[in-house]
N, C-alpha and C positions, 0 to 999 in steps of 0.2 A: 807595263804600268803596275805599280804596286797598289795595295789595298787602300792606302791613305789617299793617293792621287785619284783613284776611282771615286771615293767618297766625296772629295772636294768637287770633282766634275759634276757628280749627281747633285750636290748641294747648289752649285752655281746654276745648273739648269733649272732646278726648282725655284731658285730666287728669280731668275729671268721670267719664268712662267708666271710666278706670283706678281711680279712687277707689271707684266703685260696685262694680266687679269685685272689688277687694281686700276691701271690706266684706262682700260676699256670701261670698267664699271663707273669710274668717275666721269668719263666723257658722256656716257649714257645718262647719268643722273643730272649732270649739268645741262645737257641738252633738253631733258624733260622739264627742268626748272625754268630754263629760258623760254620754252614754249608757253608755260603757264604765265610767266611775266608778260610776254607779248600779248597773250589773250586778255590778261587783266587790264592792259593799257589801251585796248581797242575801245573806241567810243561806242556806247550803246545806241542803236538805231531802232526805233520802234517800227512796226510793220507799216504804219501810216506814213512815216517819214521815208521808208524805203520805197514805197509805191510812188510817193511824190518825186523822189529822186529819179526813179525809172521813167516816170512820165516826162520829166523835164529833159533828161539827158539821153533817154533811150538806152537800150542794152547795147554793148559794143558789138559791131558786126564781126563775123568770122571771116570776112573776105580779106585776102592779102592786099596790102596797099602797094601800089606801084610808085616807084620814085625814079624820076628822070634827072640826070645831071647833064647840064648843057654848059660847055665851056665856050666863052666868047673871047 
């Protein structure tokens, strides 16, 4: 390998690392913004409303449900 080829190889590796770094950074920032948007669109529920909902519908049980399939 001559000197010029080595420099091109190093430059290509640097470009790939830079592209990868940029892609990861963009994914992280878009993910953070999406979380903010999702939180912004959640409806506000007051404590009184939440207690009313819990009284009406109870909290979900942690029991596993059993499902039976019967073929006739």
